N, C-alpha and C positions, 0 to 999 in steps of 0.2 A: 435272789429276789428282793430280800430285805423286809423290814417292818415297816407297815404303812398305817398312819392314823388319818382316817377320813372323817371329815366333819360336814355335816349338813346345817348350814348356818341359818339362823332366823333372828328375829328382834329379841336380843337380850339372853339368847341361849343357843346352844348348838347340840345336835344329836351326834355323839361320837362312837366310832368303832375302831378297834384295834386289830389289824391283820397281820400274820405272818404267812406270806404266800397266799393260799386260798383258805387258810384256817383263821376263823374269827376267834380272838383270844378274850376279848371283852367288848361290852358296849353299854352305853349309858348317856343320859342326858347331863350336859354341864352348863352351869350358869356363867354368864359373861361378868364375873365378879372376882375379887381377890381370891376368895375361898375356893371358887370354881376353878379358876386358872391354877392356883397353887396345887390343888390336887391333880390336875392334869400334868403339871411339871413333875410332881413327885413320882406319878406313874411312869413318866418319861425317863427320869433319872434312874429308875429301878429296872429298866429294860437292859438286855444283854448287849444291844448295839443301838447306835443312834437311828432313830426312825426318821421318816419324811412325812411331813403333814400336808394333807391335800384338802382343798376346799374350794368352793365356787365363790367368785367375787359377788357380793350382794350389796355394794355400795357402802353406806354408812354402818351397815349391821355387821359386815365382815371386818371392818376396820379394827375392832378390839382384838380379833384373833390375830390379824396381822401384826399388830403392835406387840402382842403377847410372843409372837415368834421372833420379832426383831430384837425385843429386849433381852430375850433368853438365847439369842444366837441360834435358832433352830432352823433346820432346812425345811423349806416348804414350797409348794406349788399353789399359785392361784389361777383357777381356771375362769375364763370369761364365760358367761352363761350359755352362749351359742356353742362353744367348745364343749362345755360340760354336757349340754343336751344331746350333742352329736355322739359323744362317747357312751352316755348312759342308754341311749336308745338304739345303739348299733346292733343291727341284726334282729331287732324285734318289730313286730307289726302292731302290737297292743301296748300303749302306755300304761305303767302302773307307778303312780307317784305318791310316795309318802316320805316323811323325813327319814324314817329307819331304812326304807327300801333305797333311797338316794345315797345315804351314807355307806350302806353295804356295797352298793354298785360301784361307788367311787373308788373304794379300796379293792374290790375284786378285778376291776379293768386296769388298774394302775400299771400292771407289768406288761400289758398288751398296747399301751399307748406311750408316745414320746411326749413327756411333760418337762417343760424347761423349768428349772428351779428359779425362784425369784432371786435376783441379785439385789442385795441391799445397797442403797446409795448412802453416801454420807448425809447426815441428818439435815444439813444446810440445804440441800435439794428439796427435802420434804417441806421445810419451812418456806421455801421460795415458791413451791407449788401451791401451798395454802394461801400464801400472800397474793399470788397471781390470780387464784380463783376469786379471792375476796375483792381484789381490784376489779375484776370483770363483772361480779355481781353488783358492785356499787354503780358500775357504768351502766348495766342493764336497768337498775333502779332509777338512775337519773333520766334515762330515755323514757322510762314509764311515767315518772313524775312530771316530766316537761310535757307529756302528751295531755295529762290531766290538767295542767296549768294552761295549756293552749286552748282546751275546750272551754274552761271557766272564764278565761279572758275574752274569749269571743262574745260572750254575754255581757261581761260587766265593763270592759275598756279594751277593745280589740286593737286600738291604735298602739298600746303599750308593747305589743310584740315586736314593733319596729326597734325597740331597744336591744333586742338579741336575736335579729333575724339571722345572723350567721353563727353566733355562738353566745352562750350564756355567760354573763359577767356578774360579779358580785354587785356592782353598783346598780345594774338593771334589775336585779332581784330586789335589792333594797328599795328602789323607787317603786316597784310593784307592790311590795309589802306595805309601804307607807301610803301609797295612792292607788288602791285597787279599783277605784271607781272615779269618774270625772268630777263628781260632786266634792270629793275630798280635796281635789285640786283648786276647784273654783272657790272654796271656802277659804283658801289660803292665799298668800302672795308669792311672787317669784322670788323675793328675798328670803322669806321664811322657808321655802322649798329648798332653796340653794343651802342655807345654814343647816337645815335638818338633814340634808343629804351628806354633807360634810361630816356632820357629827355621827351620823348612824351607819355609813358604809364600814365594811370590815377591812377594806384596803384603802390606802391613801389615794385621795383624789384632789387635785388642785382646784382653787376657788374659780378659775375661768371655766374649767371642765364642768364644775358643779353648776355654775350659772348658765352654760350651755344647755345642760340637760334640763334644768328648771324652766328655761325658755321653751324648750321642745314640748315638754309635758303640759305646759300651760296652753300652747298652741293646739295640742291634740285634744285637751279637755274642752276647749271652746267649741270644737267642731264634732265632738264625738256624740254618737246616739246610742246610748247603752240599752240593752234589752231587759235589764233588771235594775232594781233600785239599789242604792247604797247600803240598805240594811238586809238585802237578801242573802240567802245561803250561798248563792253563787259567788257573791263578793267576798264572804268569809272563806270560801274555797280557794279564792285567788291567794288570799293572804297565806293561808295554811300551806298550800303547795309551793309558794315562793320561799317560805321559810324552810321547808323541807328540802327544797332544792339547794338552798344556800348551805345547809348543813351537810348534805351529801357531797357537795363540791369540797368543802373543807376536809371531809373524811377522805375523799379520793385523793386529794393532795397529800395528806398525811401517808396513806398507804403506799402512794407512788414513791415518795421519799424513802420510805422503809424498805420498799422493795428494791429499789436502786442501790441504796446503801449496802444491802445484804448482798446483792448480785456483784458489786465491785469486789468483794473478797475472793471471787473466782477468776481464774485466769481467762476463761472463755468470754468474760464480758467485753474486754477490750478487743479481743479477736472479733467478736460479732460487731462491735461498734466501728471497726475498720472498714466494713462493708458500706458502701453509699446507700442512704435510705434507711438505715438502722440507726435510731438514737438510743438514748438511755433507756426509756421505758419499753421500747420494742425489744431491746436486748434482754432487759430483766424479765419481761413476759415470756419470751422465747425460752430462757433457761428455766423459768418456773414450770412451764408445761412440758418442755422435752427432758429436762433433768440431766443427768450425767450422760453424755452421749458415748463415753467410753464403755458403757455396759452393752452397746450394740455391736456386734462383730462386723457388720458392714452397713452401708447406708440403706440398702433395700430393706432391712428390718426396721430402720427408722421410718421409711415410708409406710410400712405395714403398720407400725405403731400408731400413725396418725391417720391411716386410712387412704392413702393416695397411691397404693399399689393398684395394679390393673386387674379388673375382673373380666375374664374372657369367657364366652360361651359359643361352643361350636357342636352341631348335631347333624350328621349326614352331610348334605350339601349346604346346609344353613350356617352361616357365620354372622353371629351377632356382633353389634357394635361394641367395641371396648369402652368400658367405664371404670371410674375409680371405685374401690371397694366401699369406702365411707364406713368401715367397721372399726375404725380406730379411734383415736382421741380427737372428738370434733373441736375442741377448744384449741388444741394445738394446730389444727388444720386451719381454723379461722385466723389464728395469728400469723401463720405463714402466708396466708392469702394476703392479709392487709399489709405485710411487709412488701410483698411483690408490688402491690397496687401503689404503695408509697414510693418504691423504688422508680416505677414509671412516671409518677407525678413529679418526682424530683430529678429527672433524668439530665436536666441542664446543669445540675450542681457538680456533677463529677461522672466520668466515664464508668459504665457498668456493663459487664458482659451479659448479664441476665436481662437487662433492657434490650441489648442488641439481639439476644435470642428471641425475645418477644416480637420484635418487628420483623425478624427473619421469618418466623412462623406466620406472621399476618401478610407477608408478601410472597409467599410461596406460590407456585402454579395453582394450587387449590388453597387459598388463604384459610387459616384456621379461624374459628369463631374466637371471640374475645375470651370467654371463660375457659375454652379448651387451651388456648394459648397460655393463659395465666396459670392453669394447673400444670402444664408442662414446664413452665418457669419455676413453680413450687418444686418440682421434682428436681430441676437442675440446681436450684438454690440450695436445697437440703444436701444434695451430694457435695456441693461446694463447701457449705458450713461444716459438714461432718469431717471432710478432709482436713479443713483449716483447724478445727478444735482438736482433732487427733494428733495433728503435727505441731500444734501450737503457733501457727503462722498467720500474720495478718494478711489482708486482702491486697492483691497486686494485680491491677488490670492486665498488664502486658502478659504476666505469667498466666493469667486465667484465659486470655484470648489464645495464647499459644498452645495451651492444653486442649482448647476446642478444636483446633485445626488439625 
């Protein structure tokens, strides 16, 4: 049965129990500090055989425990909260939850449950995951700040939004920062605006382009009817959010370059890029969220990892509609979804059997809804990527089509 060390993890500490079979050998609280982990390591080294550590994933609070296991090359299992709850409450009608009780129960039921040991990836995959998450957090922040900027601009100088109706550009943000209200424009001249824009923008802009923008903003200012004065708080907010957005765009560009440069060190980067519709940043984000695909024994486990495996419900004569589980990695699911949508948008650039499959589903005797067809394509794409990465082969449309037939 072996020796089991179960940990109930909380912020900055864990309650630890040591079991051999069903016998508890020791229990105590350990702090997530150098001294706390060193004491735990000393206890592990004194054991007659190598133990396995078991604990529940609690986000950032369980990360120090996982890092401790990885650095000391210890065997460990990380349970997701739903799995842990199911195992701890199995066969009981009444719940009894304390740190001590949970730790003891995790150890006691270990021999009765199939728990997969965590496979340690090369460190580069962990770094890419952190970079990918950082990139996505900055993207979300950009969306949030842009919304705040939109609200403030509608009161001070709504016409300025026409400078970034399709996408935010550095010179548009520079213009907004310099001239957040029509009064600032009307107090100046077209030549001064042009020269100030050339001098202030973070990216190079030609004199003719700057003159064109200066003319536009002057025309907007003459006909604008702002809801607030040039000295109002709303006008200050416009400048503040424009600067925030400009800084976030710079940060996003730097993180993107770092993410792509790190991903290029891995062979799967070029494999992914060989697929039509997957560029540098998409390939890097995919590797960051999915990690080393070789740790999965088949593509179905990758599906379960991101939550696109099928959830089925049947009782008596009732058969519920199939849905995806959505219990996996939502960030990985989002990236895969965006890749498929990008493939559909860029379908004219190159032949792609995933796009062919999408339109096949849309033209069946009973056409699939757009989202259903897209999720089916995600499943097919993931199977294709898994095979390509495992065999280190680049995309070949003719081969992919022959495999489908």
